[in-house]
C-alpha distance (Angstrom), angle and dihedral (degrees) to the residues before:
residue distance angle dihedral
M1 . . .
L2 3.76 . .
F3 3.79 115.1 .
S4 3.81 87.9 -130.1
K5 3.85 87.9 66.1
L6 3.78 90.2 55.9
A7 3.82 91.9 45.6
D8 3.85 89.8 51.7
V9 3.84 90.7 52.5
W10 3.81 91.2 47.4
T11 3.79 88.6 53.2
Q12 3.82 90.0 52.3
L13 3.82 90.9 49.1
E14 3.80 91.3 49.4
E15 3.78 92.1 51.4
T16 3.80 98.4 48.7
G17 3.83 123.5 77.1
S18 3.80 95.5 -169.4
R19 3.77 118.0 99.6
L20 3.81 91.2 -157.4
E21 3.82 90.8 53.5
M22 3.82 89.2 48.1
A23 3.81 90.7 53.5
D24 3.83 90.5 49.1
I25 3.80 93.0 49.6
F26 3.77 93.4 46.2
A27 3.82 93.2 45.8
K28 3.85 90.8 54.8
L29 3.84 89.1 50.3
L30 3.85 92.3 50.8
L31 3.80 91.3 50.3
E32 3.85 90.4 54.7
A33 3.79 94.2 50.5
K34 3.79 126.6 94.7
K35 3.79 120.0 -125.9
E36 3.82 94.5 -102.8
E37 3.85 90.4 49.3
I38 3.81 96.7 57.5
K39 3.80 98.8 80.4
P40 3.82 95.0 47.7
L41 3.78 90.1 45.5
I42 3.80 93.8 51.0
Y43 3.80 97.3 42.1
L44 3.82 92.9 48.4
S45 3.80 90.4 47.6
E46 3.84 88.9 51.5
G47 3.79 89.9 50.3
I48 3.81 93.8 -117.1
I49 3.76 133.8 111.2
V50 3.85 95.2 -148.3
P51 3.80 132.7 -4.8
S52 3.77 108.7 -60.1
H53 3.80 95.1 -114.4
E54 3.80 89.7 63.3
E55 3.81 88.0 67.7
L56 3.79 101.5 -139.2
E57 3.77 117.1 140.1
L58 3.80 133.3 168.3
G59 3.80 95.6 -125.1
L60 3.80 92.7 -158.6
G61 3.78 113.7 153.1
E62 3.80 132.8 -163.5
R63 3.81 95.1 -91.3
L64 3.80 95.2 50.7
T65 3.78 91.4 46.9
L66 3.81 92.0 50.9
S67 3.80 89.4 50.2
A68 3.80 91.8 53.5
I69 3.84 91.9 49.1
S70 3.83 89.6 47.1
T71 3.82 92.4 50.8
V72 3.82 91.4 56.1
S73 3.79 102.6 35.2
G74 3.79 102.8 38.8
Y75 3.80 92.7 -126.7
S76 3.80 118.1 131.2
I77 3.79 122.0 -114.1
S78 3.81 89.8 -111.5
E79 3.81 92.4 52.1
L80 3.82 91.5 49.8
D81 3.80 90.9 44.8
R82 3.80 90.2 55.7
Q83 3.77 89.7 50.7
F84 3.80 90.4 49.4
K85 3.79 91.8 53.0
K86 3.81 87.8 51.5
Q87 3.82 97.1 45.1
G88 3.82 100.1 32.7
D89 3.81 89.6 -149.8
M90 3.78 123.8 87.1
G91 3.79 90.3 -156.8
L92 3.82 90.6 60.2
V93 3.79 88.3 48.8
A94 3.79 89.7 55.5
K95 3.82 91.0 48.0
W96 3.84 90.2 49.7
A97 3.77 92.0 48.1
A98 3.81 92.5 48.2
A99 3.83 90.5 54.1
K100 3.83 94.3 46.3
K101 3.78 104.3 36.8
K102 3.81 116.0 169.5
Q103 3.76 94.1 -156.1
T104 3.83 135.7 44.9
S105 3.75 114.3 -100.8
L106 3.74 122.7 -114.2
A107 3.83 116.3 -114.4
S108 3.80 108.6 -53.2
S109 3.77 140.0 177.0
Q110 3.79 137.5 -165.5
L111 3.78 112.2 -71.7
D112 3.79 118.8 -116.7
L113 3.82 119.3 -148.4
I114 3.81 95.6 -126.2
E115 3.81 92.2 43.8
V116 3.85 90.0 52.9
Y117 3.78 92.1 47.9
N118 3.81 93.1 48.4
S119 3.83 90.8 48.8
L120 3.81 90.6 52.5
L121 3.81 90.5 45.8
R122 3.82 90.7 53.7
L123 3.78 89.8 46.4
A124 3.84 90.9 53.5
K125 3.80 91.4 52.8
M126 3.83 94.1 53.0
Q127 3.77 110.4 114.3
G128 3.79 140.7 160.0
K129 3.77 131.6 23.0
G130 3.79 114.3 4.2
S131 3.80 93.4 11.3
Q132 3.84 93.0 120.1
D133 3.79 92.9 56.2
G134 3.79 89.2 44.0
K135 3.78 91.2 53.7
I136 3.78 92.8 48.9
K137 3.78 90.1 50.3
A138 3.81 93.0 47.7
V139 3.83 93.3 51.2
A140 3.81 91.4 44.2
E141 3.83 90.4 54.0
L142 3.80 89.8 54.1
L143 3.79 93.6 46.4
N144 3.80 90.5 48.8
S145 3.81 90.7 67.2
A146 3.83 96.2 34.7
N147 3.77 128.3 105.7
G148 3.80 119.5 -142.0
D149 3.83 98.9 -81.6
E150 3.78 92.5 39.2
A151 3.81 89.6 53.6
K152 3.79 91.4 47.1
Y153 3.80 93.0 55.8
I154 3.77 96.6 40.0
V155 3.80 89.9 55.8
R156 3.80 93.6 43.0
F157 3.76 90.1 51.2
C158 3.81 91.3 50.4
M159 3.83 89.4 49.5
G160 3.82 92.5 48.1
K161 3.82 92.8 -119.3
M162 3.81 109.4 110.7
R163 3.85 95.1 154.0
L164 3.78 94.1 -167.8
G165 3.83 95.3 141.3
I166 3.81 91.7 -138.2
A167 3.82 113.8 121.2
Q168 3.84 130.7 -166.4
P169 3.85 93.8 -96.9
T170 3.82 89.7 58.5
M171 3.84 91.0 48.9
I172 3.79 87.8 52.8
D173 3.81 89.1 48.5
A174 3.81 87.1 56.2
L175 3.85 90.2 54.0
A176 3.81 90.9 48.9
K177 3.78 90.3 48.8
I178 3.83 88.8 55.1
K179 3.82 93.0 48.9
M180 3.79 99.6 45.2
P181 3.82 100.8 74.6
G182 3.86 92.6 52.0
I183 3.80 91.8 47.4
K184 3.78 92.6 49.4
K185 3.81 90.8 52.6
E186 3.82 90.8 53.1
I187 3.83 99.0 48.1
C188 3.78 108.5 130.5
G189 3.79 106.5 152.6
I190 3.79 147.9 12.9
S191 3.80 131.4 -151.6
E192 3.76 138.8 177.5
E193 3.80 112.3 -101.6
G194 3.78 111.8 -100.9
T195 3.83 94.8 24.5
K196 3.79 132.0 94.0
H197 3.81 97.9 -145.4
I198 3.80 111.4 108.0
F199 3.79 122.6 -161.1
K200 3.79 105.5 -146.1
I201 3.80 111.0 -139.3
R202 3.81 137.4 -179.2
P203 3.80 110.1 -149.1
M204 3.80 114.2 -141.0
E205 3.86 101.8 -176.7
Y206 3.81 141.8 -10.6
E207 3.74 137.0 -143.9
E208 3.79 123.3 -167.8
E209 3.74 127.5 164.8
E210 3.79 118.6 -153.4
E211 3.82 92.7 -127.7
S212 3.77 94.9 45.7
P213 3.82 124.1 88.6
S214 3.80 90.4 -155.4
L215 3.82 134.1 85.8
N216 3.77 119.4 -141.7
L217 3.80 117.8 -160.6
S218 3.76 140.6 161.5
A219 3.78 115.3 -138.3
V220 3.76 141.1 172.3
C221 3.82 116.6 -123.3
I222 3.81 125.3 166.9
D223 3.83 94.7 -169.3
S224 3.82 107.1 109.9
E225 3.83 92.0 -150.5
F226 3.80 93.0 59.5
E227 3.83 92.9 105.4
S228 3.85 89.6 62.2
L229 3.85 87.4 80.2
Q230 3.82 90.6 75.3
D231 3.88 108.7 129.3
K232 3.81 91.9 -0.1
Q233 3.83 128.3 132.2
V234 3.81 104.5 -114.9
C235 3.81 146.1 -178.3
L236 3.76 126.1 -136.7
L237 3.82 118.0 -136.4
H238 3.78 113.9 -145.8
G239 3.78 136.6 166.6
E240 3.79 114.3 -9.3
D241 3.78 105.5 -10.8
K242 3.81 95.2 -45.6
K243 3.79 119.0 147.2
I244 3.75 135.0 -156.9
C245 3.80 112.1 -164.5
G246 3.74 136.9 -170.4
M247 3.81 105.2 66.0
K248 3.77 131.1 123.6
V249 3.83 126.9 -144.6
C250 3.79 103.2 -127.4
K251 3.79 95.8 172.4
I252 3.78 135.4 12.1
K253 3.79 118.2 173.5
K254 3.79 134.8 169.3
D255 3.76 117.2 -120.0
A256 3.82 111.7 -109.7
N257 3.84 92.6 -131.0
N258 3.82 102.2 36.1
S259 3.84 121.2 42.1
D260 3.79 92.3 -160.7
L261 3.81 94.1 53.0
Y262 3.79 119.2 87.4
H263 3.80 133.0 -172.3
I264 3.79 108.6 -143.5
E265 3.84 133.1 -173.0
L266 3.79 114.7 -160.5
M267 3.78 116.6 -167.0
G268 3.84 117.5 -149.2
F269 3.80 102.0 23.7
K270 3.82 95.2 138.7
K271 3.79 92.2 46.3
A272 3.76 90.3 49.1
V273 3.82 91.7 53.1
R274 3.81 89.8 47.7
S275 3.80 93.7 48.6
P276 3.85 100.9 80.3
I277 3.85 89.8 43.3
V278 3.82 91.0 51.6
R279 3.81 92.4 45.2
A280 3.84 91.4 51.0
Y281 3.82 91.3 48.9
N282 3.83 91.8 48.4
L283 3.76 89.9 52.4
C284 3.82 96.1 54.1
S285 3.83 108.6 18.6
D286 3.82 91.0 -138.7
L287 3.80 113.6 115.5
G288 3.79 92.8 178.6
K289 3.76 91.2 59.2
I290 3.79 92.5 44.8
C291 3.82 93.5 50.1
T292 3.79 91.0 50.7
L293 3.80 91.9 50.8
A294 3.81 93.9 43.4
L295 3.84 91.3 54.0
F296 3.80 100.6 38.0
D297 3.81 110.0 17.9
Y298 3.82 107.3 22.3
E299 3.82 95.3 163.8
K300 3.82 87.6 71.3
I301 3.81 89.0 56.1
E302 3.80 91.3 53.6
N303 3.80 91.5 49.3
F304 3.77 98.8 34.1
E305 3.81 117.8 158.7
V306 3.76 133.9 -170.5
E307 3.84 120.0 -91.8
L308 3.77 129.8 -154.2
F309 3.82 116.3 -102.6
S310 3.78 90.9 14.0
P311 3.80 98.9 103.3
I312 3.78 120.3 -133.6
R313 3.81 117.7 -129.4
P314 3.80 104.3 -111.3
A315 3.77 122.5 -105.3
L316 3.80 113.5 -113.2
A317 3.79 131.7 -147.6
E318 3.78 129.3 -124.2
R319 3.74 117.4 -139.7
L320 3.80 136.4 -127.7
S321 3.77 129.1 179.8
S322 3.82 102.7 -127.4
T323 3.80 144.3 26.5
E324 3.85 89.2 -117.1
E325 3.81 91.4 58.5
I326 3.80 91.0 49.6
I327 3.81 93.8 53.4
E328 3.80 90.5 44.4
K329 3.83 89.8 52.6
I330 3.84 102.4 45.2
G331 3.82 106.1 6.7
P332 3.81 121.3 -146.2
C333 3.80 106.9 12.3
A334 3.78 148.6 161.7
V335 3.79 115.9 -98.1
E336 3.79 130.5 -166.5
G337 3.79 136.6 176.1
K338 3.81 117.9 -87.3
Y339 3.78 105.3 -125.3
D340 3.78 119.0 -151.4
G341 3.78 95.5 -144.4
F342 3.77 142.9 99.2
R343 3.78 113.7 -55.8
L344 3.78 112.1 -137.0
Q345 3.80 134.2 -173.9
V346 3.80 114.2 -154.3
H347 3.81 122.3 -151.0
K348 3.82 116.1 -172.6
D349 3.80 131.5 -177.9
G350 3.80 107.0 167.7
E351 3.80 108.1 -62.8
N352 3.79 91.6 -14.1
V353 3.82 107.1 97.0
E354 3.81 130.9 166.6
L355 3.79 129.0 -175.7
Y356 3.82 119.2 -151.3
S357 3.80 127.1 -164.3
R358 3.78 123.8 -133.8
K359 3.85 85.1 -94.9
L360 3.82 86.9 57.3
E361 3.79 92.7 -113.5
K362 3.80 119.7 143.8
V363 3.83 107.4 -108.9
S364 3.84 100.5 163.1
H365 3.81 93.7 123.3
A366 3.80 93.1 58.9
F367 3.84 97.8 56.0
P368 3.83 107.6 45.1
E369 3.82 94.4 160.2
I370 3.85 91.2 55.0
L371 3.79 90.5 45.7
Q372 3.81 93.6 52.1
A373 3.81 92.6 44.7
A374 3.84 90.7 52.5
K375 3.82 91.0 51.6
K376 3.81 89.7 56.4
L377 3.82 94.9 54.9
K378 3.80 109.7 117.5
V379 3.80 97.7 -121.5
K380 3.76 126.4 84.8
K381 3.80 99.1 -139.7
C382 3.78 131.6 20.1
I383 3.78 146.9 142.1
F384 3.79 120.3 -153.3
E385 3.78 138.8 146.7
G386 3.75 140.9 -144.7
E387 3.79 145.7 145.3
A388 3.81 119.4 -79.2
L389 3.79 109.3 -148.1
A390 3.78 136.4 176.4
Y391 3.77 99.0 -115.3
N392 3.83 135.7 175.8
A393 3.82 103.0 -146.7
K394 3.84 94.3 -170.1
E395 3.79 93.3 55.0
K396 3.82 94.5 29.2
K397 3.78 86.9 -128.9
Y398 3.79 124.1 155.7
Y399 3.78 114.9 -150.5
S400 3.80 120.7 -138.8
F401 3.81 124.1 -94.3
Q402 3.82 89.1 -108.8
V403 3.83 88.2 62.5
T404 3.82 95.5 43.0
I405 3.81 94.7 48.6
Q406 3.80 89.1 60.4
R407 3.81 87.1 72.3
K408 3.83 90.0 68.8
R409 3.79 96.3 86.3
K410 3.81 140.7 114.7
Y411 3.80 97.4 -135.5
G412 3.81 136.4 41.3
I413 3.78 91.3 28.2
E414 3.81 95.9 140.4
Q415 3.82 93.4 55.1
M416 3.81 92.8 44.9
Q417 3.80 89.3 49.6
K418 3.80 88.6 57.1
D419 3.79 95.4 44.1
F420 3.80 97.5 42.8
P421 3.85 111.8 19.3
L422 3.78 114.5 -165.7
H423 3.77 133.5 -132.0
M424 3.75 120.4 -166.1
F425 3.83 113.3 -140.5
A426 3.81 102.3 -155.2
F427 3.80 114.3 -150.6
D428 3.86 108.3 167.3
V429 3.76 142.8 20.1
M430 3.82 128.3 -151.1
Y431 3.80 105.0 177.5
I432 3.82 140.0 14.7
D433 3.84 125.6 177.5
G434 3.78 98.6 -32.5
V435 3.79 97.7 -33.8
D436 3.86 117.5 114.8
Y437 3.81 106.7 -146.5
T438 3.83 97.8 -180.0
Q439 3.86 93.1 96.1
M440 3.79 94.1 45.1
P441 3.81 122.3 96.8
Y442 3.81 118.2 -94.6
A443 3.80 93.0 -111.9
K444 3.81 90.9 60.5
R445 3.81 92.7 43.5
R446 3.82 91.4 51.8
E447 3.80 91.4 51.4
A448 3.82 90.1 51.6
L449 3.83 91.3 46.4
E450 3.82 93.2 53.6
G451 3.79 89.9 50.2
L452 3.80 90.3 49.6
V453 3.84 98.2 54.5
H454 3.82 103.5 23.6
E455 3.83 94.4 113.2
S456 3.81 97.2 45.7
K457 3.82 123.2 99.6
I458 3.81 95.3 -168.3
I459 3.75 99.3 41.7
V460 3.81 108.4 48.6
P461 3.79 134.4 164.6
S462 3.76 116.6 -94.9
A463 3.81 114.0 -104.1
L464 3.81 105.6 -90.6
K465 3.80 135.0 -171.2
H466 3.77 129.2 -176.2
V467 3.81 111.7 -139.5
Q468 3.77 134.4 -171.3
K469 3.82 102.2 -176.7
A470 3.77 139.6 38.5
G471 3.82 91.6 -113.4
E472 3.82 92.3 59.5
L473 3.79 89.3 47.0
E474 3.83 91.8 50.7
N475 3.81 92.2 50.4
F476 3.80 91.6 52.1
F477 3.84 89.8 47.0
Q478 3.81 92.3 53.5
K479 3.85 90.4 46.4
C480 3.82 91.0 53.5
I481 3.82 91.6 48.0
S482 3.83 91.1 50.1
E483 3.82 89.1 53.3
G484 3.80 91.6 55.6
L485 3.84 99.0 -100.9
E486 3.81 123.5 138.7
G487 3.80 94.9 -119.9
I488 3.79 136.1 -79.7
I489 3.77 142.1 -57.2
A490 3.79 116.6 -143.6
K491 3.82 115.9 -156.9
D492 3.75 131.5 -157.7
L493 3.81 106.3 -123.2
N494 3.80 93.0 -145.5
S495 3.80 101.2 44.3
P496 3.87 125.9 106.7
Y497 3.79 122.4 -129.0
V498 3.81 103.0 -80.9
A499 3.81 102.5 -155.0
G500 3.80 118.1 -151.8
A501 3.77 95.4 -2.0
R502 3.75 137.4 103.0
E503 3.81 108.5 -133.8
F504 3.79 138.9 145.9
A505 3.81 90.4 -96.7
W506 3.86 81.9 94.3
I507 3.80 122.8 29.1
K508 3.79 124.0 -172.8
L509 3.76 129.4 -152.5
K510 3.82 117.6 -174.1
R511 3.76 137.1 -172.2
S512 3.79 115.7 -95.7
Y513 3.79 120.4 -91.3
G514 3.77 93.4 -176.2
A515 3.78 134.7 -46.7
L516 3.83 90.6 -21.9
A517 3.79 115.9 60.3
D518 3.82 96.5 -138.8
T519 3.81 141.3 39.6
F520 3.78 127.7 -121.1
D521 3.80 123.7 -128.0
T522 3.78 106.3 -141.4
V523 3.78 136.2 169.6
I524 3.80 123.8 -124.7
V525 3.81 111.9 -119.0
G526 3.79 100.3 166.1
Y527 3.79 145.0 -4.3
Y528 3.78 141.7 -145.8
L529 3.76 130.9 -134.6
G530 3.76 118.2 -111.8
E531 3.77 131.0 -108.1
G532 3.78 129.3 -149.9
Q533 3.81 111.1 -8.1
R534 3.78 91.0 2.8
T535 3.79 95.0 65.0
E536 3.82 90.7 85.4
F537 3.82 89.2 63.4
N538 3.86 96.2 48.0
F539 3.77 84.2 -132.8
G540 3.76 133.7 99.1
G541 3.77 110.1 155.9
L542 3.78 149.1 -24.8
L543 3.80 138.9 -108.0
V544 3.76 108.5 -147.9
A545 3.80 135.5 -173.7
V546 3.79 141.9 -161.7
R547 3.81 126.6 -145.0
N548 3.80 128.8 -102.2
E549 3.81 99.9 -139.7
E550 3.82 92.5 -160.9
N551 3.80 96.5 62.2
G552 3.80 105.8 10.2
Q553 3.80 92.9 -118.3
L554 3.81 122.1 140.0
E555 3.79 118.8 -125.1
T556 3.80 126.1 -165.6
V557 3.79 117.3 -115.4
A558 3.83 107.1 164.0
K559 3.80 148.4 17.7
I560 3.82 105.1 -148.0
G561 3.76 121.6 -154.9
S562 3.82 103.4 156.5
G563 3.78 141.9 52.0
F564 3.84 95.8 59.9
S565 3.78 123.5 129.7
E566 3.81 117.2 -148.3
E567 3.86 88.1 -106.3
E568 3.78 91.5 53.4
M569 3.81 92.8 47.3
E570 3.79 89.9 51.7
E571 3.82 92.6 46.6
L572 3.79 93.7 45.8
G573 3.80 92.5 45.5
K574 3.82 91.8 54.6
T575 3.85 96.6 39.6
L576 3.79 97.1 46.3
A577 3.79 93.2 46.0
K578 3.82 87.2 64.5
M579 3.82 91.9 50.7
K580 3.78 98.9 50.0
I581 3.81 118.2 134.7
K582 3.82 127.7 -171.6
Q583 3.81 96.6 -132.1
K584 3.79 135.7 46.9
P585 3.84 110.7 -88.4
A586 3.76 109.0 -90.4
Q587 3.81 94.0 -123.7
L588 3.79 95.8 49.0
E589 3.81 128.1 101.9
A590 3.82 107.3 -158.4
N591 3.78 140.3 156.2
L592 3.83 95.2 -176.6
K593 3.81 122.1 75.6
P594 3.84 117.4 -151.1
D595 3.77 123.9 -157.7
F596 3.77 88.4 -99.8
W597 3.80 134.3 15.5
V598 3.83 117.4 -142.2
E599 3.78 136.8 -166.0
P600 3.83 105.4 -89.2
K601 3.82 100.4 -116.9
I602 3.85 109.1 109.4
V603 3.82 115.0 86.4
V604 3.81 119.2 -155.0
S605 3.81 131.4 -176.7
V606 3.75 114.4 -129.4
S607 3.81 133.3 -169.6
A608 3.81 125.5 -159.1
D609 3.80 141.3 -179.7
E610 3.78 93.2 -122.0
I611 3.75 147.1 -32.9
S612 3.79 117.3 -96.3
I613 3.77 137.4 -172.7
S614 3.78 111.0 -101.1
S615 3.81 136.6 -167.3
V616 3.81 89.1 -165.9
H617 3.79 105.9 51.0
T618 3.81 123.0 67.6
C619 3.82 101.2 -147.2
A620 3.85 106.9 134.1
Q621 3.78 87.3 -18.6
A622 3.80 117.7 -170.5
G623 3.81 127.9 163.7
G624 3.78 91.0 3.9
K625 3.85 93.0 -56.3
G626 3.80 128.6 104.9
Y627 3.82 137.6 162.9
A628 3.79 128.8 -88.8
L629 3.81 136.2 -174.8
R630 3.81 110.1 -113.2
F631 3.83 115.1 -138.4
P632 3.84 94.1 -4.0
R633 3.80 119.6 -163.6
L634 3.81 131.7 -168.8
V635 3.81 111.7 -113.2
D636 3.81 103.5 169.7
I637 3.77 146.1 -13.6
R638 3.81 102.1 -122.8
S639 3.81 105.9 -152.6
D640 3.83 89.2 166.9
K641 3.80 93.8 64.0
G642 3.77 130.7 76.2
I643 3.80 131.5 -151.3
D644 3.80 91.7 -96.8
E645 3.82 90.7 63.4
I646 3.81 99.0 52.3
T647 3.79 121.7 114.8
T648 3.79 114.3 -78.1
S649 3.79 128.2 -128.2
S650 3.82 89.6 -118.3
E651 3.81 90.3 55.1
V652 3.81 90.6 53.6
E653 3.76 89.6 49.0
K654 3.85 91.7 50.4
M655 3.77 91.8 47.8
F656 3.79 90.2 50.7
G657 3.83 86.9 56.1
M658 3.77 90.7 53.1
Q659 3.82 92.8 58.5
K660 3.74 117.0 101.8
G661 3.81 111.9 -107.9
A662 3.82 92.8 10.5
Q663 3.80 112.2 167.3
K664 3.78 120.7 -147.6
K665 3.76 120.1 -117.2
């Protein structure tokens, strides 16, 4: 595939605001790609050179990029800098320079996708003396053969600012769109979930609207009990004994002229097709790999298992507002303390051990005592997770998150290890010596976890209590709060490990920070300049957003003007000034306009008095009305969390429904 083809598609994606159109465009591109082109295509579209946990970045700053453009175009750095200040986008500067070159290009040829990717990969690996000059030369060689749009995207990629507007959920939508026609053609049966009886059917015709989550089909079935599937959760059988689960029969009606012909409406077909792709991605955090398998070896997607040193996207907890609601939702359950520490995922293969943060970054160097304790575990291979916390074992005292987070550093580790020794409170296991535990119920995983770490003094099981009633749960909650913990996590004893998703398999209940009983993890998308005493900090407040988990878009939920210390205002003022961008982030839906937009990377925890209906904010917006945090206050800057872990729009909507006297939009 020529790189110009990819650049043309990126331009189309950038120009469309419709997620459905984006999925269509991207699906067509994937169908045109060869097997060996899929990974480069996906990674470049994500704006990465390799999956993030492999820790390889281009490291190309503004000055180096300007030098590369100058080398090819003949324009001076100062001329290009003036153009950058005018355009606000280095990619557009590269496109402008490509169209108005002052000098004749050296010999050039059409750029090939794989050649471009390999050049950028080599560039990312350049280190040491002379690497800066080497990087400038490598980028200049690419720009020499690039047309305007190719130059624009090469430079944007090098700067880490692709601005395509397409997020990972939409790419997965594209894969589902590719798979759906083939699955529909192979449908041969339907059964109620949890039963073995299969109703054999012969589909006659299908109807599916792009905007609809349902599948309408007409099918012949001679089984007289077929109508009993009305309102049931069902699985579709297709191909050779393959099942797609998670749909509901909304309507099943006999044809007036043929008693064996039924008209059926199945709700959730698209989501059901997406589900195994999403699960596989959440288990390996490598969308390039998943796209390749989905297109060329789909059976491995359906039977995907975890792999060592390919970090699993962490399971997330839903929230409820009382112990009574928790018991009503999941019944008798296991409950453990919610530690306000540093979530770690441990991968061990003999003496080879890596620790990954909740953002899937390698952090092994920062936690030597956890690393050594993991090496001593008496299994050869395992993957498990827990919360690392600065802990005084003699006093049974948990230190605050602000103390624990200081351990994530490159220097001074030995002294910090002495001052604030860590314990890791392990709370789940995913893999042990060839056995994938992610599909097993929590009760069995917990048993395996306790066997895994029972001899360690540094890695210990989280405190756990089995409860039957709300009163028992409340007592344990109060005990955890008195010990300095954030709250509790209740776990469904029968649920599997739901990687990368927020479901009621885990439910959190936290101590109150104000009128609302929980905080919100939001991402900064813009900031305002200060007034009065705040002018000296060049900072006055934040515009923050939550994430729509259905489409990956960000939606504003609060404008924060309080809760900042002077140190935080100074820090935020300096940090955000370096992250300013001229245009609204491509993945953001916003009605407000701050003084400055910023790249959405910094996660902050926010408390509020309540959630209100808003005509200004776009969180879960419908009919021109969304949700907003009322009297929001900054609680913490969460450097340990990434944008994928922030609060979702649906969570905000659910929490609004929990409020007393809440009025629907």
